[in-house]
C-alpha positions in Angstrom: -26.3 -24.3 32.0 -26.4 -20.6 31.1 -27.1 -18.8 27.9 -24.4 -16.4 26.7 -23.5 -14.2 23.8 -21.0 -15.8 21.5 -17.4 -14.8 21.9 -14.4 -15.7 19.7 -13.6 -19.4 20.2 -10.2 -21.0 20.6 -10.4 -24.7 19.8 -7.7 -27.1 21.1 -6.8 -30.7 20.5 -7.0 -33.3 23.2 -4.0 -35.6 23.2 -4.5 -39.0 24.8 -1.6 -40.9 26.4 -1.2 -44.6 27.1 0.8 -47.7 26.6 2.9 -47.9 23.5 1.7 -50.2 20.8 4.8 -51.3 18.9 4.8 -53.0 15.5 6.7 -56.1 15.8 9.4 -55.4 13.2 3.8 -50.5 11.6 -9.4 -45.9 3.2 -6.3 -45.5 1.1 -5.0 -48.8 -0.3 -1.9 -49.8 -2.3 -3.1 -51.6 -5.4 -1.2 -54.5 -6.9 0.1 -55.3 -10.3 -3.5 -55.6 -11.6 -5.1 -52.8 -9.8 -6.9 -51.4 -12.8 -7.2 -54.5 -14.9 -9.5 -57.5 -15.2 -10.1 -59.8 -12.2 -7.5 -62.6 -11.8 -8.3 -66.2 -10.9 -8.6 -66.7 -7.1 -5.6 -67.6 -5.1 -5.5 -71.3 -4.2 -4.5 -72.0 -0.6 -5.0 -75.0 1.6 -7.6 -74.6 4.3 -8.5 -77.0 7.1 -11.5 -75.9 9.1 -11.6 -78.9 11.4 -11.9 -77.7 15.0 -8.8 -78.3 17.2 -9.0 -81.3 19.5 -9.3 -80.0 23.1 -8.2 -83.1 24.9 -6.1 -82.2 27.9 -2.9 -84.2 27.7 0.7 -83.7 28.5 2.9 -82.9 25.5 6.6 -83.6 25.8 7.6 -82.1 22.5 6.4 -79.8 19.8 9.2 -80.8 17.5 7.0 -82.6 14.9 4.9 -79.4 14.5 7.9 -77.2 14.2 9.5 -79.4 11.6 6.2 -79.2 9.7 5.9 -75.4 9.9 9.4 -74.1 9.9 10.1 -74.5 6.1 7.0 -72.3 5.4 8.2 -69.4 7.4 10.7 -67.1 5.6 12.9 -64.2 6.4 12.2 -60.9 4.6 14.9 -58.2 4.0 13.6 -54.9 2.9 15.5 -52.0 1.4 14.1 -48.4 1.4 15.7 -45.4 -0.3 17.5 -43.1 2.1 15.9 -39.7 2.6 17.6 -36.5 1.4 19.9 -35.2 4.2 18.4 -32.0 5.6 22.0 -30.8 6.5 23.2 -30.9 2.9 23.2 -27.2 2.5 24.1 -26.1 6.0 27.4 -25.3 7.6 28.9 -28.8 8.1 32.5 -27.9 9.2 32.0 -29.5 12.6 30.3 -32.6 11.2 32.4 -33.5 8.2 34.2 -36.4 9.9 30.9 -38.3 10.2 30.5 -38.5 6.4 32.5 -39.9 3.5 35.0 -38.3 1.2 34.9 -37.6 -2.5 37.2 -39.2 -5.2 40.0 -36.7 -4.4 40.1 -37.8 -0.8 38.7 -34.5 0.4 35.6 -34.2 2.6 32.7 -32.9 0.5 29.6 -31.5 2.4 27.7 -31.4 -0.8 27.9 -35.1 -1.4 26.8 -36.5 1.9 26.1 -40.2 2.0 22.4 -40.9 2.5 22.5 -44.7 3.0 19.5 -46.8 2.2 17.4 -47.9 5.1 17.0 -51.6 5.8 14.3 -53.6 7.6 13.9 -57.2 8.7 10.7 -59.1 9.1 9.1 -62.5 8.5 6.6 -64.0 6.1 4.6 -67.2 5.6 4.4 -69.2 2.3 0.6 -69.8 1.6 0.8 -71.3 -1.9 3.2 -73.6 -3.6 3.7 -71.2 -6.5 5.2 -68.4 -4.5 2.6 -66.3 -2.7 3.8 -65.1 0.8 1.8 -63.4 3.5 3.4 -60.7 5.6 2.6 -57.4 7.3 2.0 -54.1 5.4 4.4 -52.4 7.8 7.2 -54.8 6.9 7.2 -54.0 3.2 5.7 -50.5 3.2 7.7 -48.1 1.1 10.2 -50.8 0.1 12.3 -50.3 -3.0 13.5 -53.9 -2.9 12.2 -57.0 -1.1 14.5 -60.1 -0.6 13.1 -63.4 0.7 15.3 -66.0 2.2 13.9 -69.6 2.5 14.8 -72.0 5.2 16.8 -74.1 2.7 19.2 -71.1 2.1 17.7 -70.0 -1.3 17.1 -66.3 -1.7 14.7 -64.6 -4.1 13.7 -61.1 -5.1 10.0 -60.7 -4.3 7.3 -58.6 -6.0 4.7 -56.7 -4.0 1.3 -57.9 -5.2 -0.6 -55.5 -2.9 -0.9 -54.3 0.6 -3.7 -53.1 2.9 -2.7 -50.7 5.7 -6.2 -51.0 7.4 -5.5 -54.6 8.3 -1.7 -54.5 8.2 -1.7 -57.3 5.7 0.5 -57.5 2.6 1.0 -60.1 -0.1 4.2 -60.7 -2.0 5.3 -63.3 -4.5 8.6 -65.0 -5.5 9.2 -66.9 -8.8 9.5 -70.4 -7.4 7.5 -73.6 -7.5 6.8 -76.6 -5.3 7.2 -74.5 -2.2 6.2 -75.8 1.3 2.9 -73.9 1.7 1.3 -73.7 5.2 -2.3 -74.8 5.6 -4.7 -72.2 7.0 -7.4 -73.0 9.6 -10.7 -71.3 10.4 -9.6 -68.7 12.9 -13.1 -68.1 14.1 -13.1 -71.6 15.7 -10.0 -71.1 17.9 -10.8 -70.6 21.6 -9.2 -68.7 24.4 -6.8 -71.2 26.1 -5.8 -73.0 22.9 -2.0 -73.6 22.7 -0.3 -71.7 19.9 3.3 -71.4 18.6 4.8 -68.2 17.1 7.5 -68.8 14.4 9.6 -65.9 13.0 12.9 -64.2 12.9 13.2 -61.9 16.0 16.0 -59.4 16.0 17.5 -61.1 12.9 19.1 -63.9 15.0 17.5 -66.7 13.0 14.3 -68.6 13.0 12.9 -68.9 16.5 9.8 -70.7 17.9 8.0 -69.6 21.1 5.0 -71.2 22.8 1.9 -69.7 24.5 -1.8 -69.7 24.5 -4.6 -67.7 22.9 -5.0 -65.0 25.6 -8.0 -63.2 24.0 -9.9 -62.7 20.8 -11.5 -59.8 18.9 -8.9 -57.3 20.2 -8.7 -53.8 18.8 -6.0 -51.2 19.3 -7.0 -48.3 17.1 -10.4 -47.0 15.9 -8.8 -46.2 12.5 -7.9 -49.8 11.6 -9.9 -52.8 10.6 -8.7 -55.0 13.5 -9.9 -58.3 15.0 -6.6 -59.3 16.6 -5.9 -62.6 18.3 -4.0 -61.9 21.5 -1.3 -64.3 22.6 1.4 -64.6 25.3 3.7 -66.5 23.0 6.9 -64.3 22.9 6.8 -61.9 19.9 9.7 -59.5 19.4 10.9 -57.1 16.7 11.5 -59.1 13.5 8.6 -61.5 14.2 6.3 -59.3 12.2 4.7 -61.3 9.4 5.6 -64.6 11.0 3.3 -67.4 11.7 1.0 -68.1 14.6 0.0 -71.8 14.4 -2.0 -74.2 16.4 -0.9 -77.6 17.6 -1.8 -79.2 14.3 0.6 -76.9 12.5 -2.1 -74.8 10.8 -1.9 -71.1 10.3 -4.1 -69.3 12.9 -2.8 -65.8 12.2 0.0 -63.5 11.1 2.0 -61.9 14.0 1.7 -58.2 13.7 2.2 -56.1 16.9 3.1 -56.1 20.6 2.0 -54.1 23.5 5.1 -53.0 25.3 6.7 -50.3 27.6 10.2 -51.5 26.9 10.2 -52.3 23.1 10.5 -56.0 23.8 8.1 -58.8 24.5 5.9 -58.4 27.6 3.5 -61.3 27.0 1.0 -59.3 25.0 1.2 -59.9 21.3 -1.3 -59.5 18.5 -1.8 -61.5 15.3 -4.1 -60.8 12.4 -6.5 -63.8 12.2 -6.1 -66.2 9.2 -9.7 -65.6 8.1 -9.1 -61.8 7.8 -5.8 -62.5 6.0 -7.7 -64.7 3.5 -10.2 -62.0 2.7 -7.5 -59.4 2.1 -5.2 -61.6 0.0 -8.1 -63.0 -2.1 -9.1 -59.4 -2.8 -5.6 -58.3 -3.7 -5.1 -61.2 -6.1 -8.4 -60.9 -7.9 -8.9 -57.1 -7.8 -5.5 -55.6 -7.0 -7.2 -53.8 -4.1 -9.5 -54.3 -1.2 -13.1 -53.1 -1.7 -14.9 -52.5 1.6 -18.6 -52.3 2.3 -20.0 -49.0 3.4 -23.1 -48.5 5.6 -22.9 -44.8 6.3 -23.2 -44.4 10.1 -21.2 -43.0 12.9 -21.3 -45.5 15.7 -20.2 -45.9 19.3 -20.2 -48.5 22.1 -22.9 -48.7 24.6 -22.0 -48.0 28.2 -24.2 -49.0 31.2 -25.3 -45.4 31.5 -26.3 -45.1 27.9 -28.1 -48.5 28.1 -30.1 -47.2 31.1 -30.9 -43.9 29.3 -32.1 -45.8 26.2 -34.1 -48.3 28.4 -32.0 -51.3 27.3 -31.2 -54.4 29.3 -27.9 -54.9 27.5 -24.7 -53.1 26.7 -23.9 -55.1 23.6 -24.5 -53.6 20.1 -23.5 -50.4 18.3 -25.3 -47.2 19.0 -25.9 -45.0 16.0 -24.9 -41.4 16.6 -25.2 -40.1 13.0 -26.5 -41.3 9.7 -24.9 -39.9 6.6 -27.5 -38.3 4.2 -28.0 -40.4 1.1 -26.0 -43.3 2.5 -27.2 -46.9 2.4 -28.2 -46.6 6.1 -30.2 -43.5 5.3 -32.0 -45.1 2.4 -32.8 -48.2 4.5 -34.4 -46.1 7.3 -31.7 -46.3 10.0 -32.0 -43.4 12.5 -29.8 -41.7 15.1 -30.4 -43.4 18.4 -30.9 -46.9 16.9 -28.9 -49.7 18.5 -27.6 -52.2 15.9 -27.8 -55.6 17.4 -27.4 -58.0 14.5 -25.9 -58.2 11.0 -27.3 -61.0 8.8 -28.6 -62.8 11.9 -25.3 -62.8 13.8 -25.1 -60.8 17.0 -23.1 -57.5 17.1 -21.1 -57.1 20.3 -19.7 -53.6 19.8 -19.0 -50.9 17.3 -15.7 -52.2 16.2 -17.2 -55.6 15.4 -19.9 -54.0 13.3 -17.3 -51.8 11.5 -15.2 -54.8 10.5 -18.2 -57.0 9.5 -19.5 -54.3 7.2 -16.1 -53.7 5.7 -15.7 -57.4 4.9 -19.0 -57.5 3.1 -18.8 -57.1 -0.7 -20.1 -53.7 -1.8 -23.5 -54.1 -3.5 -24.5 -56.9 -1.1 -27.9 -56.9 0.5 -27.7 -57.4 4.2 -30.3 -57.6 7.1 -29.6 -55.3 10.0 -31.4 -55.9 13.4 -31.9 -52.8 15.4 -33.5 -51.8 18.7 -35.4 -48.6 18.3 -37.0 -47.2 21.5 -37.2 -50.7 22.9 -38.8 -52.2 19.8 -36.9 -54.8 17.6 -36.8 -54.1 13.9 -35.2 -55.6 10.9 -34.0 -53.5 8.0 -32.7 -54.5 4.6 -29.7 -52.5 3.5 -27.8 -52.6 0.2 -24.2 -51.7 1.0 -22.2 -49.4 -1.2 -18.4 -49.1 -1.7 -16.6 -47.3 1.0 -15.6 -43.9 -0.2 -11.9 -43.1 0.5 -12.9 -39.8 2.0 -15.8 -41.1 4.1 -14.6 -43.7 6.5 -17.4 -44.6 9.0 -15.6 -45.7 12.1 -16.2 -46.6 15.7 -16.2 -43.5 18.0 -14.0 -45.0 20.7 -14.0 -41.8 22.8 -17.8 -42.0 23.1 -17.7 -45.5 24.5 -15.5 -44.9 27.5 -18.4 -44.2 29.8 -17.2 -41.0 31.4 -19.6 -39.2 33.6 -20.9 -35.9 32.3 -23.0 -33.0 33.7 -24.3 -29.8 32.2 -23.5 -27.6 35.1 -20.7 -25.1 34.2 -21.7 -25.1 30.5 -22.6 -21.9 28.7 -24.3 -22.0 25.3 -25.3 -19.6 22.5 -27.4 -19.6 19.3 -25.8 -20.8 16.0 -25.5 -17.9 13.6 -23.9 -17.7 10.2 -20.6 -16.3 11.6 -20.4 -19.2 14.1 -21.1 -21.8 11.4 -18.5 -20.4 9.1 -15.8 -20.1 11.9 -16.4 -23.6 13.2 -17.4 -25.2 9.9 -20.7 -26.4 11.2 -22.9 -27.8 8.4 -26.2 -26.1 7.8 -28.2 -29.2 8.6 -26.9 -29.2 12.2 -29.3 -27.4 14.5 -28.8 -26.8 18.2 -26.9 -24.7 20.7 -23.1 -24.2 20.5 -21.1 -24.5 23.7 -19.2 -21.3 24.4 -17.7 -22.2 27.8 -17.1 -25.2 29.9 -15.9 -24.8 33.5 -12.6 -26.6 33.9 -13.6 -28.0 37.3 -17.0 -29.3 36.1 -18.1 -32.8 35.4 -18.9 -31.7 31.9 -15.3 -30.8 31.2 -14.1 -34.0 32.8 -16.4 -36.0 30.5 -15.1 -34.3 27.4 -17.5 -31.5 26.5 -15.6 -28.7 24.9 -16.1 -25.2 23.5 -17.3 -25.5 20.0 -19.4 -28.6 20.5 -23.1 -28.3 19.5 -25.8 -29.8 21.7 -28.5 -31.1 19.3 -30.6 -33.2 21.7 -31.4 -33.5 25.4 -33.2 -36.6 26.6 -34.0 -37.5 23.0 -35.7 -34.1 22.5 -34.4 -31.9 19.7 -32.6 -28.7 20.7 -33.0 -25.9 18.1 -31.3 -23.0 19.9 -29.8 -21.9 23.2 -33.1 -21.1 24.7 -34.2 -24.7 24.2 -31.1 -26.0 25.8 -31.4 -23.8 28.8 -35.1 -24.6 29.2 -34.6 -28.4 28.9 -32.0 -28.4 31.7 -34.2 -26.6 34.2 -35.8 -28.6 37.0 -34.5 -31.9 35.9 -36.5 -35.0 37.0 -33.3 -37.1 37.3 -29.7 -36.7 38.0 -28.9 -38.2 34.7 -29.5 -36.6 31.3 -28.9 -38.0 27.9 -27.1 -35.5 25.6 -26.4 -35.7 21.9 -23.6 -33.5 20.7 -22.2 -32.7 17.3 -18.4 -32.4 16.9 -16.3 -32.2 13.8 -16.1 -36.0 13.8 -19.9 -36.4 13.7 -22.6 -36.9 16.4 -22.5 -39.1 19.5 -24.4 -39.5 22.7 -23.2 -38.9 26.3 -24.9 -39.5 29.6 -24.9 -36.6 32.0 -24.5 -37.6 35.6 -24.9 -34.9 38.2 -25.3 -37.2 41.2 -21.7 -36.7 42.2 -21.8 -32.9 42.3 -22.8 -31.0 45.4 
C-alpha cells in the first residue's frame, strides 16, 4: 500500500452476470382496500400442520390427490393498459400499414392503436368466501383481473393487496362455498418429499407435474424477502401463482419463478413457502399492508477466511458490518464485528435467514439476539421498530462470496472535506480513501475500488492514510482483515497475499 495525494476520482458500476431468473408467468408496498383504515378480522384458512408420512412405498397413481386439488387452482387473466406509443408524433409514412385506419378508411398516424397488454397466470383458492393467493408479478399494474374456475365460472377479482418483497398477492372474488385448499406447515417439509405442481402453463389448460423438494431456504436476490422451496417439478410460464402441494394434497407453496437459460423449465423451480404466504396474506387482510420488523444492521455471510480472522470455529451466522446510529440494534448494544448466531433461541445460518426472520417479526416486539463477540457469547434484548421504506437493511451478498483480497497495489489518501463532498462520505466515517487499485492486483480481483474507505485493519481503527500505510507494513501473516466503507455501508474482507509473488 502506498500513500498518495488525492486526484479526481472516476467511479464506475460493477455489473454482475449469471443465469437468468425468469418469473414463471416478476420497502415499498401496495396497500389494499383498507390500507389506512381500522384492522379487519383475520382471514380464516384451513391449516394442517401434521408432518407428512415418509413411508417409502410405490405409488401407482396421484389421481386422488389431483382430483382433490384441481378445483382449488384457478386461471387468472390480467389486462394492463397499453403504454403511449412513442412513435405517435414521428414520421410514420413507412409504418402506417402496421396500424389501423380511422372512420374515413384513411390511415391516421395520430390515432395509432395502443392495444392493452394481457397476462396469464394461476392462483389458489385459500378460503371458501373467495380469497385467492397468487404472485405479485402476475397482477402487478393490472387494470382488470379475471378469474376462471375449474367449473367454467368466471369472475372479476379485486386486488386486496400485494407485496413485491415476497412476490405474494391476494385477490378476492364475490363467491361462496368455494373449494379452498388446506395449507400445511412448510417448515416441516423435507428435501426429498414428493410434490405436485398444478397450474396453467402457456395457457394450454390446467396441468399437473410431479417432482420432489430439491432444496429449501433458497434465495435469488438480496433485495427480496425470500425463503424459496426449490423443486424439480416442471414449472413453466403461466404456472406463476399455482399450487405446489404434498402427497396429502395440502398447499406447500405458491409457484413463483424458474431458473432457466432457455425461458422454459430446466428442472429448477421456486415456490414461496406456505408459511411465508400466510404471514403476508394475514397482514394484507388485517392491515392492508405488510409491516416488517427493523433491526438496523448491515450484515454479510461468513466465509471460511472471515471465520478464521474472527477466530470462529463456524461459518454460520450473520456478520455485522455496520450498525445504524439510533437504530434498535444500536440501542441494544450491537457492534460492528459481532456475529449474530441466534434469534429468539433459534440458530441463524446466514445473513438472508436473519433478514427474513427479522422482517417477519412484528414491529415493537422484543427479541433476544445471540451474538459472538471476540469469541465470547452474549445475549442482547432488542425491541424491533418498523422498517423505514428508505432504510432497508439487507444482506450484503457481495461480501459473502469469499474472494481473496490483498492490499498490494492499493494507494490511499486522507479524507478531506472536498473528498467527502465529492464521494458523499458521511462525517462519522473515518479512515483512508482508496485512490488507486492496480487492475492486476489481488485487491482489484477481490472487489476493492477507487472511492472505498478503509476504516479498519485487523480490527484496529484506521483514522487516516498514515495509519493505513503503517498498519500494512511488516505484516505478521499473509492474511489481513480489512473493513471498508462503501456507499452501501460497511463490510469486512479478508486479505490474502499468499498467492502473490
